[in-house]
KEFI-490651 format. One record per residue (C-alpha): residue in one letter; x, y, z. Coordinates in steps of 0.05 Angstrom, whole numbers, plus 5000, padded with zeros to 4 digits. Example, Ala and Ser with C-alpha at 12.3 -4.5 7.8 and 13.67 -1.06 7.14 Angstrom:
<sites>
A524649105156;S527349795143;
</sites>
This chain:
<sites>
M603694879436;F600294599376;F596094149419;F593894749461;K591795129398;V587594539374;I583994499441;L582595249439;I579895219368;E575294639385;A572695029446;L571395639403;L567795229350;K563594889403;K561695579431;L560095839361;R555795229346;S551895329410;M550896059395;C548895949322;K544595339332;L538095719325;K540596109265;N542795479230;V535895179237;T532695819210;V537395839151;K535995119134;L528495239134;L529395849089;K533795469041;A529594839040;S524395098992;P523195758955;K515695648965;M516795629040;K520596289036;R514596609002;R510096279054;L513796589112;T513797259077;S506297229067;T505397039141;R509197669162;E504998069113;L498597789142;Q500698009211;K500298729189;P493599069201;S489499059138;F482299159117;Y481498439094;H484698139156;N479398399205;D474497829221;W468598289233;V469698639168;I469597969132;Y463197749168;S459698409152;L461898359079;V459397649067;T452797739106;T451198379068;T452598039002;A448197449021;V442297899040;L442898318976;S443297698933;Y436597438960;V432998088973;N428197978914;S426097308943;L422397658999;N416397798955;G415397068938;D409296668956;F408495968986;V409895498928;H411194758915;D412494378980;D410894999022;I403494839016;P403294139047;A409094279096;I406594949122;V399895209098;T395894569108;N400294269163;G396594249230;D403294209267;V405094889239;T398395249242;G396995029313;D391194559298;N395193999331;S398194039400;L405494219411;K406793519436;Q404293229370;V410093569333;F414893059362;F410692469339;D409392699267;D413792729206;F415693369169;W408993379132;G404593299193;T403192559185;P404192099246;M410591709241;E406991049253;D402491169193;P404390719134;N403691309087;S408591729127;H414592019090;K418891849152;S422492519149;Y423192709222;R425093449229;P421793729292;I426694309300;T424794579231;T417394469245;L418094849310;S421395429274;F415395429226;R410595419284;L414096009316;N413696379250;Y406296249246;A405096459318;L408697119306;V406497329236;G401296829212;L401696629139;R404797269112;P410196999065;W414697609069;W416797459141;W417896719126;H422596889069;A426097409111;C427596879164;N430596429111;V435096989085;I437497159155;L439196429168;H442996409102;A446897029121;A448696689188;C451096079149;C455596519106;A458896819169;L459896109197;V462995889131;A467996469135;R469796279206;S470495539188;C475095699129;V479896059176;T479795609237;I478294919208;A480694939136;R486395429153;L485495859092;K488496549095;R483397079113;P482697409045;F481496739012;A476896519069;A472797139053;L472896938980;A470196248996;A464696539039;L462797028984;L462396468932;F457996088981;A453496688992;V451996798917;H451896078893;P445695978850;V444795258872;H442495518940;T436195858912;E431795258926;A434095228999;V433495979011;A427896228965;G423495618980;V420995659052;V421294899061;G428794939045;R429695219114;A430994509137;D437594499099;V439595209120;L437895089193;A441594419192;C447694779163;V447595279220;F447994729272;F452794329228;L458094879223;S456995059297;S458494349317;L464694339272;L467394989303;V465994769374;Y469294089366;H475894369340;R476794899394;P482194769446;H479994089470;N476293999535;K470793549557;K465194059548;C467094209476;V466193489454;W459393399487;L456994079463;S459093889393;V455093249398;V448893639422;L449494119363;G450293529316;A443893229345;L440193889333;S442793889262;M439993189252;L433193409281;A433193989231;K434793509174;E437192789174;T443792919137;G446093359195;V448392749234;T454292679186;V457793249223;L459892739276;L463392329222;L466492959195;N469093169263;L472092479273;A475392469204;I478593159212;D480992979282;L484292349257;Y487592739200;R490393259249;C492992739297;W495792269244;P503192439257;V502292289331;I498691639314;K504391439268;R509691579320;S505791189372;I505290589325;C512690619307;S515090709378;L509890239408;K508590779460;I501991129468;E502891879475;K498492329515;K495692669453;C493991989424;S490191779487;G486092429484;L484292259412;S481991569434;I477391859487;R474392369439;S473391849385;L469891379434;K465091939455;V463592119383;V462591389360;V457991219419;S453991859408;L453391719333;L450891009345;L445891249396;L443191789350;L442591299292;S438990799337;I433991339358;R432991539285;L431690809265;A426890719322;L422891319298;L421590949233;Q416590519273;G419089889239;T417390119168;W421490449115;P418991019072;V415390789010;F417691078943;S414990978873;P418490898806;Q416291598790;D420391878848;N426791488834;P426491068770;A433590798775;A432290488844;F426890038814;H430789788754;S432089048755;T439289078730;F444789228781;F449589538731;V444290008705;R442990238776;L450390318790;M451990698727;T445991158736;F447391308809;C454791448795;Y452791918739;L447892268785;A453392388835;A457792678780;F451993098756;N450993388826;W458393588826;W457393918758;L451594328787;L456494588839;L461394788785;C456395048733;P449395168763;W446095388698;T440494878690;L436394898754;S429694598772;H425694478835;D423893778809;W428493298772;Q423892688771;M420492288717;G424892318655;S429192918673;V435392468675;P434491838632;L437391188656;I444290968633;T442890278604;S449290178563;G456690228578;W457590618513;D453191188536;P457391828529;R455092058598;N459691538627;L465491978607;V462892518654;T462591988709;F469791778696;A472292498695;A468792668761;F471092048798;G478092108768;A478692808797;L475992558863;L481291998865;L486792508851;L484492928909;C484292318954;Y491292128932;R493792828947;C490592809015;I493792129032;I500592399013;D499393009056;L497592609118;E504392679150;A506693359125;Q499693669128;K501494239081;H494794229044;S489694239100;P484594649060;A484294129006;V483293559056;V477993919096;G474394139032;L474393429006;F471493169071;L466093709070;L464393558998;V463792799004;I461492619074;P455093039079;F452992829009;L453492079020;P446491979050;A443292318989;S447591968937;N443291338931;L449790938939;L448490759012;V440890799019;T435390938970;V432291628973;G425891908943;F428992358891;V433792358833;I437093038841;A435293558893;E439094218893;R437394348966;V441593748990;L447794088960;Y447394659010;I452394359060;P456893999009;S457694658972;V461794899031;G467194399013;S466794588940;V468095328953;I473795159001;I477294758947;T476195318897;A478895848944;Y484895428961;G486495338887;V486196088879;Q490796178939;L495995708910;M495896058843;W496196738876;Y502896588910;S505896108859;K504496538798;P504597278817;G504097488744;S497197178738;R493997578794;T490698058747;F487297498710;L485197178776;I481997828800;V478197918735;G475997188733;L473697198805;A469897848794;V466397548733;L464896918772;A461897298831;A457897758787;G455197168747;G453196818811;V449497438836;A445897528769;R443896798764;T441596778836;Y437597418828;R434297148765;R432796478796;N429596818856;A424597138809;D422496438785;W420496268857;R415696858860;D409396418852;R407295728830;A405795888758;T412296258746;L416395698777;L413095148736;R413595518670;A420995688682;D422694968699;I418894688640;A423095138596;S429294828627;L426794108629;P421294008577;Q422193248583;N419893248656;A412892938658;K411693148730;L412693888714;H407293838660;Y402693488709;N403694018763;L402494578713;G396194218690;N393894208762;F394994948768;L391195088704;R385394648726;E384895018793;T384695688755;D379195438708;Q383695398647;H381294708630;D383394678556;D390694848573;A390494368631;V388393798586;K394093958538;H399293898594;Y396093268621;K396592958552;E403893168547;A405292858615;L401992208593;R405992218528;L412492268567;W410291778621;P404391338597;T403590988665;Y402591638704;A396591448747;S395392138776;A395292458707;H390091948684;N385892098745;N385992848735;M384792778661;G378492388677;T375792968717;L376393438657;V374693038595;V367693068565;G363892408563;T362391888616;H365891318580;T372291708569;A372591928642;E371291218665;H376890968619;H381991448651;F379791278721;L380490538708;L387390638677;A389491028739;I387190448783;M390589948737;Y397290308741;N396590448816;K391690008852;H392490428915;H390591078882;V385291358931;N382891938889;A381691498828;H377191038868;Y373491638897;N372391978830;L370191328798;G365191218855;K362291918844;L361791778769;Y357991128782;K353391488830;K351992018778;T350291508724;G345791098771;R350390498782;L349490528857;D352189848875;Q358789978838;A359090668870;V358490378940;Q363789868923;M368690398899;L367490858958;E368390299008;R374790108973;C376990838978;I375590849054;W379290189062;L385390499028;Q384991139068;P380491079130;R380791829144;F378092039076;V372292479099;Q369192629031;A368591889015;H364591799080;V360092379061;E358692088992;L357491399021;L352491699070;T347891879013;L347991168985;K346990759048;P340190589077;D337790949140;A339590369185;E346990409165;K347691169165;I348591229240;G355390889238;I357891339182;L355391959219;R358991759282;R365291629243;L364792329212;L364292649280;E370192239303;L374492449244;E372693189247;P369593359315;T369894109302;N366394099234;W359394379245;E356894119178;H357393409204;Y353093599263;I347893879216;L347893219177;Y347192839242;G341593299265;N337793219199;W338092469208;L335992499281;K330293009275;D325092489256;K327991939300;E331092109367;A332992819386;T335093509365;R340993809400;L343894509398;S350194629439;F351895279474;R358295039506;I363295279455;K365895979463;I364196519413;S371396579388;E371795839371;R365695799326;S363596169265;V357096569264;R354896189201;S355395509234;D351395749295;L346096069251;V345295429211;S344695019274;L339695509304;R335495519240;S335394759235;T333194689307;A327795229300;L325094889238;V324494229275;Y320794569332;R316194919283;A314594269248;L312793979316;G308594589334;Q312894769395;K312595519388;S314395639461;R320695249451;I322395689392;L321596299436;Q325995979489;L331195799436;L331496509409;T332096789479;R337796329495;W341096509429;H341097259444;T343597129515;W349196669493;R351597119437;R351897729482;G355397329537;R350497619589;P342897659596;S340198249556;P334198679577;A330198439517;A331697719534;H329297839605;I322698139580;Y321697549533;L322897059589;R318197419636;D312697439584;W313696709567;S313496499640;L307096889653;K303696569593;I305595879617;E303296049688;L296496269662;E295895629622;G297095219684;R291995599724;A286695539669;Q287794789667;A287094749742;Y280595139742;S277994709685;R279294069724;A275894369786;V269494559749;N269193959701;P272593339730;A271092959665;P274493309607;P269793479549;K270893189481;S272493849449;T275094399494;C278994999473;F280795639509;D280296329480;H286996649497;N284097349492;Q279897199553;L285997059596;V287697689633;V294297789670;E293398119737;T298698529772;K297598149838;K298497419831;D295397139894;N289097569897;P282897149912;S278397609871;S282697489810;A281796749819;K274296839818;N274697259755;Q278896729723;A273896199742;S267996599714;K271696719650;H273495999644;Q266095809654;S263896289600;A269196029553;K266595329565;T259595479539;S261995829477;S263495489411;V270795649401;C273495069362;K273195419296;T274796119321;C280795879360;V283795579298;K283396259264;K286396609324;R292596169324;N295296559265;L297097139311;S304297359317;V308997069370;S310097749402;T302697839420;Q300397129434;I303796479449;K300795789445;T299895629518;T298594889517;H303494449553;N309794259515;K308493519520;S301493599496;E304293949434;I307493319411;G301392889421;L301792669494;K295092979514;H293592479568;K299992659606;K298493119664;C302993619697;T301093989761;P301694739764;H306794689820;A311494259778;K310494719719;D312395339758;K318394979785;N320794799715;N319795519692;N323995779750;N329495289734;I329595499662;I330196229680;S335696099731;K339595679682;L339896249632;N344796599678;T350196109654;P348896039579;M355895799561;A354995139599;E347994939576;H344694519523;I337694519495;L335593789488;M328493609467;K326592889454;T321292729403;F316992109406;
</sites>
């Protein structure tokens, strides 16, 4: 009996265990940690419908905040790098072909050019070109495009915080709001050139979101394509492939560990291997293409751009670069001191280990090491995904600009922090999330602190946007923040010189030279403003001494030598200038005035080769040719492609040459062709002029024929009185021929040599000089039959029906 009871109890216990198995697991999870209990409670709360849990509400909130924060930047002008990258860039304004965009750098210089910056960003340049095609150079629309792209980035940040970083929706919205109002983004959004960073961020986050969708083959390749587009918008965009790979490895680490321990490859682990292989191969291919675009040469930087990179001591370079990385992180935490240029003395070098700035470096890297340690501990449990993803986003995109891997051409650039700031706001929002649930009593302080932080960001962003309104405002605001920056004083001096404020410009040039005595460009510009030939020469020579490749200094010194009569030295300097920069047009023009006539033809041809559409060069060429070979006026270019002024100058120069040669009939022909070409069709007045001109020439030919018939031997002095030539209505009337012969005979016996000279002062509209064109230029013994003359006249009249495809070409001997 007892044995039977034991068996029954064991069966009941077994049944109860099977029924309560799921409950036991749930109870254990709830009892494991009080924090987990709160976590499950919050998850159930988040499942309830709420205003802050609607994705579209979050997107609308953050985009609206982004637009309102930068609305006052829409009235800004093109400033700073906008001028060379947009206003004077032929790839943007359409002066260069669309194909040329893919062979030039960001500033419009060919990639194979040794002076190229090597920044290859064709996607950004194409967006600029589209802007120009739609709205021209109206800055409002360019700034509006930047603000729209920034708003799109804010929506993508909110989406990435939810799906990639796995923040809860209210805190994902908080991260996106902090990103939208962050003052460090003003350079990227308020400056039009900063679109490269904003556009790269759009493709960057799109690639991140596509890669971490439910995996399939198309998602990986589409992510690679978006990463390539991000790289073509700005070079740092290629780091998204590394970021995708790092996050994928972090997510799959438990599977990888189990596979290593069990020595058995799981299906999930094999999928990771295939994805990693695709990403690595794509990354290597993109890097190879980017290196090939360098055309075998690296970008050239100067000590003014990055002083630490040119220091001879390794430890000075290391300490300075590490401090610069820490300083960039400080700008993300406290963006109070902002400037569009941090070069030339803005951040002094750290030359000693006792420099107190090293404490900032230790603090920043210590915090970074703690975050890394926390992420390593979390590899298996993966309870702090937002911290890991935020750390990856903070560090990986910033590495190319940190000077720790490759040397870059700047010390600090706020625009390069646009993508890394996504990681910074994710870490901040995750810290707020932990405090919100771990310390419920501090929620009021959190709300107040976040409100103050957001309001301060909006106010600082709004104020900084006002600094980007124009060039002068930006320079003066940044000099107030960084008075030790020599380049800011130099740029402000340039602005004052361009606005004819020479005294103030000299003051800022002197301040720039006090802060940076070897500043070659400041010496060059100072030489153009100082009074006194010797002082100007001294500054030009100092500029050449500090920078032997300074083109403008050689050019200005050559002009100074020309002005003071030292022609041989002037020629030497201008030739040196052309050797340094073969496409320097103004140096060719100045050298043209110093060379003998025999050597001018080569310079003139070079000018036409450099600028084939510049009409002034054709005028120079024509002035040189008018006494030597030919005068040429082209009617081939359409009206819309040439200015009226250039055509009038060409017409006037050609007419003056014809007048000097005495070819008045040619002047009439030239004016007729001008009217016909400008109208695009023959005008009635032009037709009358042509008919009158042809009749005069016909009468001249007949008079010469009758003269040869009556007097085979030409007299020594023969002149025809044009008033005696009568135009008959019937051309082939024999009686008219007799009248012409009798008039010719009477004209022969009269003394008309002196009277004809007086009659030649008549106006062109009443009488035209009717001698043959070749006789006008001295070839009196050349003969032309009336038949050939009429034939030439008919050809000239017929050719006027197509004025766009004709030239007037008259050779002089």
